C-alpha positions as CSV (number, residue, x, y, z in Angstrom):
1,M,-51.0,-19.3,-14.5
2,I,-51.8,-17.2,-11.5
3,R,-48.9,-14.9,-10.5
4,R,-48.1,-11.6,-9.0
5,I,-48.1,-8.7,-11.5
6,I,-48.4,-5.0,-11.4
7,Q,-51.7,-3.1,-11.8
8,I,-51.9,0.6,-12.8
9,D,-54.8,2.8,-11.7
10,E,-55.4,5.2,-14.6
11,E,-57.4,7.5,-12.4
12,K,-54.5,8.1,-10.1
13,C,-51.8,8.2,-12.8
14,N,-50.6,11.7,-13.5
15,G,-48.6,10.8,-16.6
16,C,-45.2,11.7,-15.2
17,G,-43.6,8.7,-16.9
18,I,-41.2,7.9,-14.0
19,C,-42.4,4.3,-13.7
20,A,-41.7,3.7,-17.4
21,S,-38.1,4.8,-16.9
22,A,-37.8,2.7,-13.7
23,C,-39.0,-0.5,-15.4
24,H,-35.8,-2.3,-16.5
25,E,-37.9,-4.8,-18.6
26,G,-39.7,-2.3,-20.8
27,A,-43.1,-3.6,-19.5
28,I,-44.5,-0.1,-18.9
29,G,-45.1,2.5,-21.6
30,M,-46.8,5.9,-21.8
31,I,-49.9,5.9,-24.0
32,N,-52.1,9.0,-24.4
33,G,-50.5,10.5,-21.3
34,K,-51.1,7.5,-19.0
35,A,-48.8,4.6,-17.9
36,K,-49.8,1.2,-19.3
37,L,-48.6,-2.3,-18.7
38,L,-47.7,-3.2,-22.3
39,R,-47.2,-6.9,-22.0
40,D,-47.7,-9.3,-19.1
41,D,-44.7,-11.4,-20.0
42,Y,-42.4,-8.4,-19.7
43,C,-43.4,-7.8,-16.1
44,D,-41.2,-9.8,-13.6
45,G,-43.4,-9.0,-10.7
46,L,-40.5,-7.5,-8.6
47,G,-42.0,-4.0,-8.6
48,D,-39.1,-1.7,-9.3
49,C,-41.7,0.7,-10.5
50,L,-43.8,0.8,-7.3
51,P,-41.7,3.1,-5.1
52,T,-41.1,5.6,-8.0
53,C,-44.8,6.4,-8.4
54,P,-45.6,9.7,-6.8
55,T,-49.4,9.1,-6.8
56,K,-49.4,5.5,-5.7
57,A,-51.1,4.5,-8.9
58,I,-49.2,1.2,-9.1
59,S,-49.9,-1.9,-7.0
60,F,-49.5,-5.7,-7.0
61,V,-52.3,-8.0,-7.9
62,E,-52.6,-11.8,-8.1
63,R,-54.2,-12.7,-11.4
64,E,-54.1,-14.9,-14.5
65,A,-51.1,-13.9,-16.5
66,I,-48.6,-15.5,-18.9
67,A,-45.2,-16.3,-17.4
68,Y,-42.4,-13.7,-17.3
69,D,-40.3,-14.3,-20.4
70,E,-36.7,-13.3,-19.7
71,K,-35.6,-14.1,-23.3
72,A,-38.3,-11.9,-24.8
73,V,-37.4,-9.1,-22.5
74,L,-33.8,-9.3,-23.4
75,E,-34.5,-9.2,-27.1
76,H,-36.9,-6.3,-26.6
77,M,-34.4,-4.3,-24.7
78,Q,-31.6,-5.1,-27.1
79,K,-33.8,-3.9,-30.0
80,K,-34.6,-0.6,-28.1
81,E,-30.9,0.0,-27.3
82,K,-29.6,-0.8,-30.8
83,P,-28.4,2.4,-32.4
84,T,-30.0,3.4,-35.7
85,P,-28.0,5.5,-38.2
86,I,-29.7,8.9,-38.6
87,S,-29.4,11.0,-41.6
88,T,-27.7,14.4,-41.1
89,D,-29.6,15.9,-44.1
90,S,-32.5,18.1,-43.2
91,Q,-35.8,17.0,-44.8
92,L,-37.6,20.3,-44.3
93,G,-39.1,21.0,-47.7
94,Q,-40.3,24.6,-47.3
95,W,-40.2,27.7,-45.2
96,P,-41.9,28.9,-43.0
97,C,-43.1,25.8,-41.3
98,Q,-45.2,27.2,-38.4
99,I,-48.9,26.8,-39.0
100,K,-49.5,30.4,-38.0
101,L,-47.0,31.7,-40.5
102,V,-47.4,29.4,-43.5
103,P,-49.5,30.8,-46.4
104,V,-52.8,29.1,-47.3
105,N,-51.9,28.9,-51.0
106,A,-48.3,28.0,-51.9
107,P,-46.9,26.0,-54.8
108,Y,-45.4,23.4,-52.5
109,F,-48.9,22.3,-51.4
110,D,-49.7,21.0,-54.8
111,D,-49.9,17.2,-54.6
112,A,-48.2,17.4,-51.3
113,K,-48.1,14.8,-48.5
114,L,-48.8,16.9,-45.4
115,L,-47.1,16.4,-42.1
116,I,-48.7,18.2,-39.2
117,A,-46.5,17.9,-36.1
118,A,-46.3,19.1,-32.5
119,D,-43.4,21.5,-31.9
120,C,-41.9,19.2,-29.3
121,S,-42.0,16.0,-31.4
122,A,-38.8,16.7,-33.4
123,Y,-36.9,17.3,-30.2
124,A,-38.2,14.1,-28.6
125,Y,-38.0,11.8,-31.6
126,A,-34.4,11.6,-33.0
127,K,-35.5,10.1,-36.3
128,M,-38.1,12.8,-37.1
129,H,-36.5,13.9,-40.4
130,D,-36.0,10.4,-41.8
131,D,-39.2,8.7,-40.5
132,F,-41.8,11.5,-40.9
133,M,-40.5,14.6,-42.7
134,R,-38.9,12.9,-45.7
135,G,-41.0,13.6,-48.8
136,K,-43.6,15.7,-47.0
137,I,-44.5,19.3,-46.4
138,T,-44.1,20.0,-42.7
139,L,-46.3,22.2,-40.6
140,I,-45.6,22.6,-36.9
141,G,-47.5,24.1,-34.0
142,C,-48.5,23.9,-30.3
143,P,-52.1,24.8,-29.5
144,K,-51.2,25.3,-25.8
145,L,-48.5,27.9,-26.6
146,D,-50.3,29.6,-29.5
147,Q,-53.7,29.4,-27.8
148,V,-55.4,29.2,-31.1
149,D,-57.7,26.7,-32.9
150,Y,-55.7,25.7,-36.0
151,S,-58.7,24.0,-37.7
152,E,-59.8,27.0,-39.7
153,K,-56.4,27.6,-41.3
154,L,-55.8,23.8,-41.9
155,T,-59.2,23.6,-43.5
156,Q,-58.3,26.3,-45.9
157,I,-55.0,24.6,-46.8
158,I,-56.7,21.3,-47.4
159,Q,-59.7,22.8,-49.4
160,N,-57.5,25.0,-51.6
161,N,-54.8,22.5,-52.5
162,A,-54.4,19.0,-53.8
163,I,-53.3,17.3,-50.6
164,Q,-52.4,13.6,-51.1
165,S,-52.3,12.5,-47.4
166,V,-52.1,13.9,-43.9
167,T,-49.8,12.6,-41.1
168,I,-50.2,13.9,-37.6
169,V,-47.3,13.5,-35.2
170,R,-48.1,14.4,-31.6
171,M,-46.6,13.9,-28.2
172,E,-48.4,11.6,-25.7
173,V,-49.2,14.5,-23.4
174,P,-52.9,15.6,-23.3
175,C,-52.3,19.1,-24.6
176,C,-51.2,17.7,-28.0
177,G,-54.8,16.4,-28.4
178,G,-55.7,19.9,-29.6
179,L,-53.5,19.5,-32.6
180,E,-54.9,16.2,-33.5
181,L,-58.5,17.4,-33.0
182,A,-57.9,20.5,-35.1
183,T,-56.5,18.4,-38.0
184,K,-59.4,15.9,-37.8
185,K,-61.9,18.8,-37.8
186,A,-60.2,20.4,-40.8
187,L,-60.3,17.1,-42.7
188,Q,-64.0,16.7,-41.9
189,I,-65.0,20.3,-42.8
190,S,-63.0,20.2,-46.1
191,G,-65.3,17.5,-47.4
192,K,-62.4,15.7,-49.0
193,F,-61.6,12.0,-48.6
194,I,-57.9,12.1,-47.8
195,P,-55.9,9.3,-46.2
196,W,-54.7,10.3,-42.7
197,Q,-52.9,8.7,-39.8
198,V,-51.7,9.7,-36.3
199,A,-48.3,8.8,-34.7
200,T,-47.7,9.4,-31.0
201,I,-44.3,10.0,-29.5
202,S,-43.6,9.2,-25.8
203,M,-41.9,11.6,-23.5
204,D,-38.8,9.4,-23.6
205,G,-38.6,9.6,-27.4
206,R,-40.2,6.3,-28.4
207,L,-42.7,5.9,-31.2
208,L,-45.8,4.4,-29.6
209,E,-47.7,1.7,-31.6
């Protein structure tokens, strides 16, 4: 069906995330630092997000789109708002945890599952310990604050130890790309085939798929 629906101009979007907070249906999410229309059937076409955008990146268009699904939106929002029990036990398996401070060779790296996380991620994502840190050796850093390329040290850690897997947890903001790139570079230089994955956390604390 042809109906009115929002359109987001990525060139104009500055990644502030205000529109995502203003959308009561959860139709807008932040992905890689930019606002995205996640699902057509979540957008009611009323445009609560339009006046909140400081760069005028959002507009209405008439296009082919599936109908607004109020029931799906309700289920989606209830799922988001449903509280999840969070463990009060710390899952930090070693100290120190800063990439700059951790030794290259340490017993806890032997057969370890490695978590390389942005400093901000644990503050933004409430279930960081349960969902990501449990059973892993955690290394944290911020390339913007440290102003350093972590790839050399991460390469040494991966080359000198039996690492089982690598998980990267970053924020959706562009500066976190440096952490992801450094880890990927280290994996490539190491010459080892190690399973790896990237998880991105939104500025409002959601795990982006």
